[in-house]
C-alpha positions in Angstrom: 152.5 44.6 70.5 153.1 47.0 67.6 153.2 50.8 68.7 150.4 53.1 67.3 150.5 56.9 67.3 150.1 60.1 65.3 151.9 63.4 64.7 148.9 65.7 65.3 145.3 65.8 65.2 143.0 68.5 63.3 142.4 71.5 65.7 139.2 72.9 64.7 136.8 70.5 66.2 133.9 68.2 64.9 131.5 71.2 64.2 134.0 73.7 63.6 133.8 74.5 67.4 137.3 76.4 67.8 136.2 78.8 64.5 133.2 79.8 66.2 134.9 80.2 69.7 137.7 82.3 68.1 135.3 84.6 66.0 133.2 85.1 69.2 136.4 86.2 71.2 137.5 88.5 68.5 134.2 90.0 68.8 133.5 90.2 72.8 136.9 89.8 74.2 135.9 86.5 76.6 139.3 84.9 76.9 137.9 82.5 79.5 135.1 80.9 76.9 138.0 80.6 74.3 140.2 78.8 76.2 137.5 76.7 77.8 136.6 75.6 74.3 140.1 75.0 73.6 140.5 72.8 76.4 137.6 70.8 75.7 138.6 70.1 72.2 142.1 69.1 73.1 140.6 66.4 75.6 138.2 65.4 73.2 140.6 64.6 70.2 143.3 62.9 72.9 140.0 60.4 73.9 139.2 60.0 70.6 142.7 59.0 69.7 142.8 56.3 72.6 139.6 55.0 71.8 141.0 54.6 68.3 143.5 52.4 69.3 146.5 54.8 69.5 148.8 54.2 72.4 150.4 57.5 72.6 148.7 60.7 72.2 150.2 63.8 70.6 150.2 67.1 72.7 150.8 70.8 71.6 149.5 70.1 68.1 146.8 71.9 69.3 146.9 75.9 68.4 144.6 78.7 69.0 146.0 79.9 65.7 149.1 78.6 64.3 151.8 76.4 65.6 154.8 78.1 64.1 153.4 81.3 65.8 153.1 79.3 69.1 156.7 78.4 68.8 157.9 82.1 68.0 155.8 82.9 71.1 157.3 80.2 73.3 160.9 81.4 72.5 160.3 85.2 73.0 160.8 85.6 69.1 158.3 88.7 69.4 159.1 91.7 67.1 159.2 95.0 69.7 155.9 96.4 68.1 153.9 93.5 69.9 155.9 93.1 72.9 154.1 95.8 75.4 150.8 94.2 74.4 151.8 90.7 74.6 152.9 91.6 78.1 149.6 93.2 79.0 147.4 91.1 77.8 148.8 87.9 76.1 145.8 86.9 74.1 145.5 89.9 72.5 149.2 90.7 71.5 149.2 87.0 70.1 146.3 87.6 68.0 147.8 91.3 66.7 150.9 89.3 65.8 148.4 87.1 63.6 146.0 88.9 62.3 146.5 92.6 63.1 144.5 95.4 65.1 143.8 98.7 64.5 147.2 100.2 65.2 149.5 97.1 64.2 150.1 95.3 61.0 150.5 91.3 61.3 153.1 89.1 60.5 153.4 87.8 57.1 151.7 84.6 56.6 152.6 82.2 54.0 152.2 78.3 52.6 153.1 75.8 54.6 155.6 73.8 52.2 152.9 72.3 49.4 149.8 72.5 51.6 146.8 74.7 51.6 148.0 75.5 55.1 149.3 78.9 56.2 151.7 79.7 58.7 152.4 83.0 60.2 156.0 83.7 59.6 158.2 84.5 62.2 160.3 87.9 62.2 163.6 88.1 63.3 166.9 90.0 63.0 170.8 89.8 63.7 171.3 89.8 67.6 167.8 88.3 68.1 167.7 87.3 71.7 165.4 84.0 72.5 164.3 82.6 75.9 161.8 80.1 77.1 158.7 81.9 78.0 155.3 79.9 79.2 156.1 75.9 78.6 153.1 75.5 76.3 154.1 71.6 75.9 154.6 70.7 79.3 151.2 72.2 80.3 149.5 70.1 77.6 151.4 67.0 78.7 150.4 67.6 82.4 146.9 68.2 81.2 146.7 64.6 79.3 148.7 63.1 81.9 145.6 63.9 84.5 143.4 62.1 82.0 145.3 58.8 82.5 146.8 59.3 78.7 150.5 58.3 77.5 151.4 61.5 75.8 154.3 62.8 73.5 154.5 66.5 73.1 155.2 68.0 69.6 157.3 71.1 69.0 158.8 72.5 65.7 162.7 71.7 65.8 165.2 74.7 66.0 166.4 74.3 62.3 163.3 74.2 60.8 161.9 77.1 62.7 165.0 79.3 61.7 164.6 78.1 58.2 161.0 79.0 58.0 161.1 82.3 59.7 162.2 85.6 57.7 164.7 88.3 59.0 164.0 92.0 58.7 167.7 93.1 58.0 168.6 90.6 55.3 170.9 88.6 57.7 170.8 84.7 57.4 168.3 83.1 60.2 170.5 80.4 60.8 173.3 82.2 62.6 170.7 82.8 65.2 171.1 79.0 65.8 173.5 79.4 68.8 171.2 81.8 70.7 168.2 79.7 70.0 169.5 76.5 71.4 170.0 77.6 75.0 166.0 78.0 74.9 165.3 74.5 73.6 167.8 72.9 76.0 165.5 74.4 78.7 162.7 73.3 77.0 163.8 69.9 76.9 165.4 69.7 80.6 161.8 70.8 81.8 160.0 68.2 80.2 162.7 65.8 81.4 162.4 67.0 85.0 158.8 66.4 84.6 159.0 62.9 83.6 158.0 63.0 79.5 159.5 60.0 77.9 159.3 61.4 74.4 159.6 64.7 72.6 158.6 64.8 68.7 160.6 67.5 67.1 159.4 68.2 63.6 162.0 69.1 61.1 160.1 69.0 57.9 163.1 71.1 56.1 164.9 67.9 56.0 162.8 66.8 53.0 163.9 70.1 51.3 167.4 70.8 49.3 169.6 71.8 51.7 172.8 73.7 51.5 175.8 72.8 53.7 175.4 75.6 56.0 171.8 73.9 56.9 173.4 70.5 56.9 175.9 71.9 59.6 173.2 73.5 61.2 171.2 70.1 61.9 174.5 68.6 62.8 175.1 71.4 65.6 171.8 71.7 66.7 171.3 68.0 67.7 174.5 67.4 69.1 173.8 70.4 71.3 170.5 69.0 72.3 171.8 65.7 73.2 174.3 67.0 75.7 171.6 67.8 78.0 168.7 66.2 80.0 166.4 65.4 77.5 163.3 63.0 76.7 163.9 60.6 74.0 163.6 62.7 70.9 161.7 61.9 67.7 162.9 63.5 64.8 159.8 63.8 62.2 160.3 64.2 58.6 157.5 64.4 56.5 155.8 65.7 53.1 158.5 63.7 50.9 161.6 61.7 51.1 164.9 62.4 52.9 166.6 61.6 49.5 170.2 63.1 49.9 169.4 63.8 53.3 168.8 60.4 54.7 172.5 60.0 55.8 172.1 63.5 57.9 169.0 62.6 59.4 169.9 58.6 60.1 173.3 59.8 61.8 171.8 62.6 64.0 171.8 61.8 67.9 168.4 61.2 68.2 166.1 57.9 69.6 163.7 57.7 66.5 163.2 59.0 63.0 159.9 59.3 61.4 159.5 58.6 57.6 156.8 59.5 55.4 156.2 56.5 53.2 153.0 57.5 51.6 154.6 60.2 49.6 158.0 58.3 49.5 157.6 54.9 49.8 160.8 54.2 47.5 163.0 55.4 50.4 162.4 52.3 52.6 165.1 50.0 51.7 167.4 53.1 52.2 166.1 53.9 55.2 166.4 50.5 56.6 170.1 50.5 55.5 170.9 53.7 57.2 169.0 54.0 60.3 170.6 52.1 63.4 168.8 49.0 64.7 168.4 50.5 68.3 166.6 53.3 67.2 162.8 53.7 66.9 161.5 54.0 62.9 157.9 55.9 62.9 156.7 54.7 59.5 154.1 56.8 58.2 152.2 54.3 56.2 148.6 56.1 56.0 148.2 59.5 54.1 147.7 62.2 56.6 146.8 64.8 53.7 144.1 62.9 51.6 140.8 61.3 52.5 141.3 57.9 50.6 141.5 54.7 52.4 144.8 53.1 52.2 145.5 50.2 49.8 146.2 47.3 52.3 148.0 45.2 49.9 150.7 48.2 49.5 150.9 48.8 53.3 151.2 45.4 54.4 153.9 44.9 51.9 155.8 47.7 53.5 155.2 46.9 57.0 156.5 43.1 56.3 159.7 44.5 54.7 160.3 46.4 57.9 159.4 43.4 60.1 161.6 41.3 58.3 164.6 43.8 58.6 164.0 45.2 62.0 161.4 43.1 64.0 158.4 45.3 65.5 160.0 46.2 68.6 161.3 49.5 67.4 158.4 50.3 64.7 155.7 52.8 65.4 152.9 53.1 63.1 151.7 56.5 62.1 150.0 58.6 59.6 152.6 60.0 57.1 152.1 63.7 58.7 149.9 65.6 60.9 146.1 64.9 60.6 145.8 68.8 60.5 145.1 68.5 56.7 142.5 65.9 56.7 138.7 66.1 58.0 137.3 65.1 61.2 135.3 61.9 60.8 133.7 60.3 57.7 130.7 58.9 59.9 129.3 62.2 60.0 128.6 62.0 56.2 125.6 60.4 55.8 124.7 62.4 52.9 127.4 60.9 50.7 126.8 57.6 48.6 127.2 54.8 51.0 129.9 53.4 48.2 131.9 56.2 48.2 131.8 56.5 51.9 133.3 53.3 52.0 136.4 54.6 49.8 137.0 57.4 52.4 139.1 57.6 55.7 138.9 60.8 57.7 141.0 61.7 60.6 139.2 59.2 63.0 139.3 56.4 60.4 143.2 56.9 59.6 143.7 56.2 63.3 141.5 53.1 63.3 143.3 52.0 59.9 146.7 52.1 61.7 145.3 49.9 64.4 144.0 47.6 62.0 147.6 47.3 60.6 149.2 46.8 64.1 147.0 44.3 65.2 147.5 42.4 61.5 151.3 42.6 61.9 150.8 41.0 65.3 149.0 38.2 64.0 145.5 39.5 64.7 143.3 37.1 62.1 140.1 39.5 62.8 142.5 42.6 61.6 143.5 41.0 58.4 140.1 39.8 57.5 138.9 43.4 58.1 142.2 44.6 55.8 140.9 42.1 53.2 137.4 43.5 53.0 138.9 47.0 52.5 140.9 45.6 49.7 138.1 43.9 47.9 135.7 47.5 48.4 138.7 49.4 47.0 139.1 47.0 43.8 135.4 47.7 43.3 136.1 51.4 43.2 137.8 51.1 40.0 134.5 49.9 37.7 132.2 52.1 39.5 130.1 54.4 37.3 131.5 57.8 36.4 135.0 57.0 37.5 136.5 56.4 34.0 134.3 58.1 31.0 135.2 57.5 27.8 134.5 60.6 26.2 136.3 62.7 28.5 139.4 60.6 28.1 139.1 60.9 24.2 138.6 64.8 24.5 142.0 64.7 26.5 143.6 62.8 24.1 142.7 64.9 21.2 144.2 68.0 22.5 146.6 69.7 20.1 149.6 72.3 20.6 147.3 74.9 19.6 144.6 74.5 22.4 147.2 76.7 24.6 147.3 79.6 22.3 146.0 83.1 22.6 144.9 84.3 19.0 147.7 87.2 18.9 150.6 88.3 21.2 150.6 90.0 24.5 151.7 93.3 23.0 149.1 93.4 20.2 146.0 92.4 22.8 147.3 94.9 25.1 146.6 97.6 22.2 143.4 95.9 21.5 142.0 96.1 25.1 143.5 99.7 25.8 140.9 100.7 23.0 138.3 98.4 23.9 138.1 98.8 27.7 139.2 102.5 27.5 140.7 102.3 31.1 142.5 104.8 32.8 146.1 104.6 34.0 146.6 102.7 37.4 142.9 101.1 36.6 141.3 99.8 40.0 139.2 96.7 40.5 139.0 94.2 43.7 139.8 90.4 43.5 136.5 89.1 43.2 134.3 88.6 46.3 132.5 90.8 48.4 131.4 90.3 52.1 129.0 87.4 52.8 126.5 89.0 55.0 124.4 87.2 57.6 121.2 88.0 55.2 123.3 85.9 52.4 124.3 83.0 54.6 120.6 82.8 55.9 119.2 82.8 52.6 121.6 80.2 51.4 121.0 77.8 54.4 117.1 78.4 54.0 117.7 77.6 50.1 119.5 74.2 50.9 116.9 73.3 53.3 113.9 73.8 51.1 112.6 76.3 52.9 112.6 79.0 50.2 112.2 78.3 46.8 114.7 78.9 43.8 112.7 82.1 42.9 113.1 83.7 46.4 116.8 82.7 46.4 117.6 83.9 43.4 115.9 87.6 43.9 118.0 88.0 46.9 121.1 87.1 44.9 119.9 89.6 42.2 119.3 92.0 44.9 122.7 91.7 46.4 124.5 91.8 43.1 122.8 95.2 42.1 123.6 96.8 45.5 127.2 95.7 44.9 127.3 97.0 41.6 126.1 100.4 42.5 128.2 100.4 45.6 131.4 99.8 43.2 130.2 102.6 40.6 129.7 105.2 43.5 133.2 104.9 44.8 134.7 105.0 41.3 136.2 101.5 40.9 137.1 101.0 37.3 136.6 97.2 36.7 133.6 95.8 38.6 132.9 92.6 40.0 129.5 91.1 40.8 130.5 90.0 44.3 129.9 86.4 44.2 127.0 86.5 46.5 125.9 82.8 45.1 129.1 81.1 46.0 130.0 79.0 49.3 133.6 78.7 48.1 135.8 79.6 45.4 136.6 75.8 44.6 133.2 73.9 46.1 131.1 76.4 44.1 132.5 75.1 40.7 132.8 71.6 41.7 129.2 71.7 42.6 128.4 72.1 39.0 130.7 69.6 37.5 130.9 65.8 37.2 133.1 63.7 38.9 132.9 65.8 42.3 131.4 64.8 45.6 130.9 67.0 48.6 130.6 66.5 52.4 128.6 68.7 54.9 131.2 68.6 57.7 134.6 67.9 55.8 136.2 71.1 57.0 140.2 71.6 57.5 142.0 74.6 58.8 143.5 77.0 56.2 144.6 79.6 58.6 143.1 80.7 62.2 139.5 80.5 61.9 139.3 80.3 58.3 138.3 76.9 57.4 137.5 75.1 53.9 135.6 72.0 52.8 137.5 70.9 49.8 135.5 68.8 47.3 136.2 65.3 46.5 137.5 64.6 42.9 136.5 60.6 42.5 135.7 60.5 38.8 136.4 62.0 35.6 135.5 65.6 35.0 133.2 67.3 32.6 131.1 70.3 32.7 127.4 69.7 31.9 126.3 73.3 31.7 127.3 76.8 31.9 128.2 77.9 35.6 129.0 81.4 36.0 127.4 83.0 33.1 123.9 84.1 33.8 125.0 85.7 36.8 127.8 87.9 35.1 125.5 88.4 32.3 123.3 90.0 34.8 125.8 92.1 36.6 127.2 93.5 33.2 123.6 94.2 32.3 123.5 96.9 35.0 126.6 98.8 34.3 128.3 100.4 31.6 131.9 99.6 33.3 133.4 96.2 32.6 132.5 93.2 35.2 134.9 90.7 35.3 133.9 87.2 34.8 135.3 85.0 38.0 136.4 81.7 37.4 138.9 79.3 39.8 141.6 78.0 37.8 142.5 74.3 36.8 145.4 74.0 39.1 143.9 75.7 42.2 140.8 73.5 41.8 143.1 70.4 41.7 145.4 71.8 44.8 142.3 72.7 46.8 140.5 69.6 46.5 140.8 66.2 47.8 142.3 64.4 44.3 141.6 61.0 43.1 144.5 58.7 44.0 143.8 56.6 41.1 144.8 58.8 37.9 148.1 61.1 37.7 147.6 64.6 39.0 148.2 66.1 35.6 145.7 64.2 33.8 142.8 65.5 36.5 144.2 69.0 36.0 143.7 68.5 32.2 140.1 67.5 32.5 139.5 70.6 34.6 141.0 72.6 32.1 138.8 71.6 29.5 135.8 72.0 31.5 136.7 75.7 32.4 137.7 76.4 29.0 134.4 75.7 27.8 133.4 78.2 30.5 135.6 80.7 29.4 134.4 80.5 25.8 130.3 80.9 26.9 131.6 84.0 29.0 133.3 85.9 26.1 130.1 84.7 23.8 128.1 86.4 26.4 129.8 89.7 25.8 132.2 89.6 29.0 135.6 91.4 28.1 137.4 91.0 31.4 137.6 87.3 32.9 139.7 86.3 35.8 141.0 82.8 36.0 142.4 82.8 39.9 145.4 80.2 40.6 146.4 81.4 43.8 147.2 77.8 44.2 150.2 77.5 41.4 152.9 78.1 43.6 151.6 76.0 46.4 151.7 72.9 44.0 155.2 73.3 43.3 157.2 70.0 44.5 159.5 70.6 47.3 162.8 69.3 45.5 163.9 71.4 42.6 164.5 68.5 40.6 160.6 68.0 40.2 160.0 71.8 39.6 160.1 71.8 35.9 157.6 68.7 35.2 155.2 70.3 37.4 155.5 73.8 36.1 155.2 72.2 32.4 151.9 70.5 33.1 150.4 73.6 35.3 151.2 76.4 32.8 149.7 74.1 30.0 146.4 73.7 31.8 146.3 77.3 32.5 146.9 78.3 28.6 144.5 75.7 28.0 141.8 77.3 30.2 142.4 80.6 28.4 143.3 79.4 25.0 141.4 80.5 22.0 140.1 83.7 23.6 139.8 86.7 21.2 142.1 89.4 21.4 140.0 92.2 23.3 139.1 89.6 26.1 141.5 90.4 28.9 142.8 87.4 30.8 143.5 88.0 34.3 144.8 85.8 37.2 145.1 86.2 40.6 148.0 84.4 43.1 148.3 85.1 46.9 150.9 84.1 49.5 153.3 82.9 47.0 157.2 83.5 46.6 157.5 84.4 42.9 161.4 84.3 42.7 161.8 80.7 41.6 158.7 80.4 39.4 158.5 84.0 37.9 159.2 82.4 34.4 156.4 80.0 34.5 154.0 83.0 35.5 155.2 84.8 32.6 154.5 81.7 30.4 150.7 81.8 31.7 150.5 84.4 29.1 147.7 86.2 31.0 147.0 90.0 30.3 147.3 91.0 34.2 148.1 89.1 37.5 147.4 90.5 40.7 149.1 89.2 43.6 149.4 89.4 47.5 152.1 91.9 48.6 150.8 94.5 51.4 151.9 92.2 54.5 155.4 92.1 52.8 155.3 95.7 52.2 155.8 94.9 48.5 158.5 92.9 48.8 157.2 90.0 46.6 157.8 92.8 43.6 161.7 91.9 44.0 160.9 88.9 41.9 160.2 91.6 39.1 163.6 93.6 39.4 165.6 91.2 37.4 162.9 89.5 35.3 161.0 91.8 32.9 157.4 90.8 33.1 155.7 91.6 30.1 152.0 91.6 31.3 150.3 94.1 33.8 150.4 93.4 37.4 148.2 94.3 40.2 150.0 94.3 43.8 147.8 94.0 46.6 147.5 97.4 48.8 145.8 96.4 51.4 145.8 93.2 53.6 142.2 91.7 53.8 143.1 88.9 55.9 143.2 91.7 58.8 140.3 93.7 60.2 142.6 96.8 60.2 141.6 99.7 57.6 144.5 101.0 55.8 144.8 104.7 55.3 145.1 106.5 51.6 148.6 107.7 52.6 149.9 104.1 53.5 148.3 102.7 50.0 150.0 105.6 48.1 153.2 104.8 49.8 152.8 101.1 48.7 152.1 102.2 45.1 154.7 104.2 45.0 157.3 101.3 46.1 155.6 99.1 43.2 156.4 102.0 40.7 159.9 101.5 41.6 159.9 98.4 39.8 157.0 98.5 37.6 156.2 100.9 34.8 153.2 103.2 35.4 151.3 101.5 32.1 151.9 98.2 33.8 150.1 98.9 37.6 146.7 97.9 38.7 145.2 98.8 42.0 143.5 96.0 43.9 143.4 94.5 47.3 145.2 91.6 48.2 142.7 89.0 47.8 138.8 88.5 47.9 136.8 90.2 50.3 134.5 87.7 51.3 135.8 87.0 54.9 135.7 90.9 55.8 132.6 92.8 56.8 131.0 95.7 55.0 132.2 98.3 57.9 135.8 97.4 57.1 135.3 97.0 53.2 133.5 100.1 52.3 136.2 102.5 54.0 139.2 100.6 52.9 137.9 100.7 49.2 137.3 103.9 49.1 140.5 104.9 50.6 142.4 102.5 47.7 140.3 104.3 45.2 141.1 107.8 46.2 145.0 106.5 46.6 144.8 105.5 43.0 143.5 108.7 41.7 145.6 110.9 43.7 148.8 109.3 42.4 147.3 109.1 38.8 147.0 112.8 38.9 150.4 112.8 40.0 151.5 110.8 36.9 149.6 113.1 34.6 151.6 116.2 35.9 154.8 114.4 35.6 153.9 113.1 32.0 150.9 115.5 30.6 
């Protein structure tokens, strides 16, 4: 019988139970309630996997916050500033590392490869010592065993752990491999002694461009791990093809290799040729990152090729990667049209698909019939109304090079905008959203449930907008926002008003910690039936003489943070989005809005993993942004925002966006991200975030002045804007108000210093 398994499962629960348990713990400190919820979720997910037909369940894929942070804590890679707290109260210390507290900065956070999941970046240094602390993988394996389940611990591999870390002293993290490996050896030995049969060692960095040092690190690491007592080792790669690292991976002393045959089906022939016959091939044939049902003809063709070459004895069927990136269960989505629901597979359905493929490969006629029915439903999808629209596709074809152009150069626009906007040096603003209070959430829920009418709901929103405008005026912000009280999410809000989108009620995925997002589904051609933001922005502007920013989410981010259709190239979908958003930009401009922010926090996230693919992606991504902003007048100041991005490798593309102002996340890194601008003379203005909104900690005025002074060592005073890292939606007013007051005071103090130096 063909073996079925998976690399990891969503953590947050069917109804976001983990999110609620975390946020309750952060309020009341009841650790036992949090741990009880976590245990119940783990066990429920294991049972679901078994019922769906999985012969082996994954353990240690669950985390209270982040699996990379878990790995750092397990191997004692804990910076000194957290150590005493972690020893006194392990949960409090763990969460201080993840999100900070009143006295401690959080560790940095960045995107997990090209996904919208954020991981906590381990902080290391030369001479770092490691040791195995509490053995979480073993504890969860025993927990699953007590339920009668065959389980496989999942652990981030040693080389990827180091490559994904940062050092505080500029040393090479891979130099720490010899110090780290004994802790891994001890982990494997304890697992083997307990009777663990297999361990999964995730090495996603194997699909990246690796230099010779990294390649040698892999050889050294896995030769060392093979020498001691150990369970059988499954080496897991995902998010792309192994490419020029295939020979390396296939020859490491492991017992099995997982490959992603969804993103890189073309690698199969090379894998079959390179992988020794006695090793397990774990074939990732179902997409772990999207929500569409698989195409049976494509999957069966791959599986038949594998079976013909190797048989099925050493074949495992699995998703392409962890199902962390997929929602829980499409059966909950009873409000979706039945036709669309039949095209979708969430985490639970993906496991059921794997079982069908395994049964079909083993000759089960019922499974073959079920897969034939699935093929027929997916074939009908291509002909469904709205999937292809002639008017949308004709507009894309008619695009000319002029569509990407502003009317004048950046230098000329800066002079015009300086006169029209009349802003002071170091102008202050926020990124867009303000706290979503319980009153707002309750009103939104009541309106959705039709317990209050549109007029009553609109009255609540107008009162909140006026309150936010008055607050910003009172504390002295220079460029205001309306606070986005009407928006549930920066992507979902726009998708709800665009044709070609569908929305779930329970399709949540984890972004980081307790932060969950509900990506829209782009199922058809995209267009904008009517203005989406104009009325609210116009109302906010009517309340004040200061400029109010129009706030839009850019086309690349809408694309990246949605579940995108799999029947049209992504660049074509992005062009459709760009044209819809271009219409919104022009309507805002016509309504008298002089500052328009087109957020693109996902621009860097979308960058392909391999360098050879970067240029093609950046070409169409930049083009789509420029189409969105194209044709606006010189007096209209275009902003964009990017967060948790490494800019060094895309700085020229960022400049090519031709935005007047960019704002970036930089406070967690203490302005390190600005190093990208040291060697590249960025032509526009920049607002490096001066405080971390993902932490409850309120920074002082002095801290923010220090960060701004660091920024001024790289930027000219005329380039520098002052703003938080990101939107304030997830924060409370008790944190937001003092932080913004301190931020404005910091800007004013430094402004006075600049005036004294340059009267």
